[in-house]
C-alpha positions as CSV (number, residue, x, y, z in Angstrom):
1,M,63.9,36.0,10.8
2,H,62.7,38.8,8.5
3,E,65.4,40.6,6.6
4,R,64.9,44.4,7.2
5,R,67.8,45.6,5.1
6,L,66.9,47.4,1.9
7,G,70.3,47.1,0.2
8,Y,73.1,44.5,-0.1
9,R,75.9,45.4,2.3
10,I,79.5,45.2,1.4
11,P,82.5,44.7,3.8
12,F,83.8,48.2,4.5
13,E,86.0,49.6,7.3
14,S,86.3,53.3,7.8
15,M,86.0,55.8,10.6
16,V,82.6,57.5,10.8
17,T,81.5,60.5,12.9
18,S,78.0,60.5,14.0
19,Y,76.5,63.7,15.5
20,V,74.0,63.1,18.3
21,Q,72.4,66.4,19.5
22,D,75.5,68.3,18.0
23,R,77.9,66.1,20.0
24,P,80.4,64.2,17.8
25,I,80.7,60.4,18.4
26,R,83.4,58.5,16.6
27,G,82.7,55.0,15.4
28,L,83.9,52.4,13.0
29,A,81.9,51.4,9.9
30,Q,81.9,47.7,9.4
31,N,79.7,47.4,6.3
32,L,78.0,49.7,3.9
33,S,75.2,49.7,1.3
34,D,73.5,52.5,-0.6
35,T,70.7,52.5,2.0
36,G,72.6,52.1,5.3
37,M,75.5,50.8,7.3
38,L,76.6,48.9,10.4
39,M,78.9,50.8,12.7
40,S,80.4,50.3,16.1
41,A,80.6,52.9,18.8
42,I,81.6,52.9,22.5
43,S,78.5,51.6,24.4
44,M,78.2,54.4,26.9
45,V,77.9,57.1,24.2
46,A,76.2,55.1,21.5
47,P,72.8,56.5,20.5
48,P,69.6,54.5,21.1
49,P,67.4,53.0,18.4
50,G,65.0,55.4,16.8
51,L,67.2,58.4,17.1
52,L,68.0,60.5,14.0
53,V,71.8,61.3,13.8
54,G,74.0,63.2,11.4
55,L,76.8,61.2,9.7
56,E,80.1,62.0,8.2
57,I,81.6,59.1,6.2
58,D,84.9,59.0,4.4
59,L,84.9,56.8,1.3
60,P,88.3,55.5,0.0
61,G,89.3,57.3,-3.2
62,T,87.3,60.4,-2.5
63,T,88.5,63.7,-1.1
64,D,85.2,64.9,0.3
65,S,83.3,63.4,3.2
66,I,79.8,62.1,2.6
67,W,77.2,63.9,4.8
68,A,73.9,62.2,5.6
69,S,71.3,61.8,8.2
70,G,70.4,58.4,9.4
71,R,68.1,56.6,11.8
72,I,69.4,54.1,14.3
73,C,67.4,51.0,13.6
74,Y,69.3,48.5,15.6
75,R,71.6,48.5,18.6
76,K,73.4,45.5,20.1
77,D,75.5,46.2,23.2
78,D,78.7,44.4,24.0
79,H,80.8,45.0,27.1
80,L,82.7,47.9,25.5
81,A,81.1,48.6,22.1
82,S,77.7,48.8,20.6
83,G,76.8,47.6,17.1
84,L,74.5,50.1,15.4
85,G,72.4,49.5,12.3
86,V,71.9,52.8,10.6
87,R,69.4,53.4,7.7
88,F,70.1,56.6,5.6
89,V,67.1,58.9,5.5
90,A,68.5,62.0,3.7
91,M,71.6,63.0,1.8
92,A,72.5,65.1,-1.2
93,T,71.7,63.3,-4.5
94,S,75.4,63.6,-5.7
95,Q,76.6,62.0,-2.5
96,A,74.0,59.2,-2.6
97,R,75.3,58.5,-6.2
98,M,78.9,58.4,-4.9
99,I,77.9,55.8,-2.3
100,R,75.9,53.8,-4.8
101,D,78.8,53.8,-7.3
102,F,81.3,52.8,-4.6
103,C,79.1,49.9,-3.6
104,I,78.6,48.7,-7.2
105,E,82.4,48.8,-7.8
106,M,83.1,46.9,-4.5
107,R,80.5,44.3,-5.4
108,R,82.2,43.8,-8.9
109,A,85.6,43.5,-7.3
110,N,84.3,40.9,-4.8
111,L,82.5,39.0,-7.5
112,G,85.7,39.0,-9.7
113,S,87.8,37.6,-6.9
114,I,85.2,34.9,-6.2
115,L,85.0,33.9,-9.8
116,A,88.8,33.8,-10.1
117,R,89.0,31.4,-7.1
118,I,86.3,29.2,-8.7
119,R,88.1,29.1,-12.0
120,A,91.5,28.3,-10.4
């Protein structure tokens, strides 16, 4: 299978609001990279692949929300929820830098814990 992701995703759980035609849809982010994320939303309101949506993401340790637009690249439906692969297509440079720095710090922390377990 061809890997379509552009960035390495880190485990991440946070509430996300996507805006589909100005209608807010709450979802749960499951992982994050500087180029996109995986989120879950209720199946009957989840947007279809190809649609451009507005996103409001809360990063731990920050007071402001990240605002971005993203394209739904993937949708897998379950009985109740849909898994949505979202690729970021536009956001302010300062907010893109915040996401990138957050992902780098999380990768360092994950690598540090893995190395500590190996050494023990």
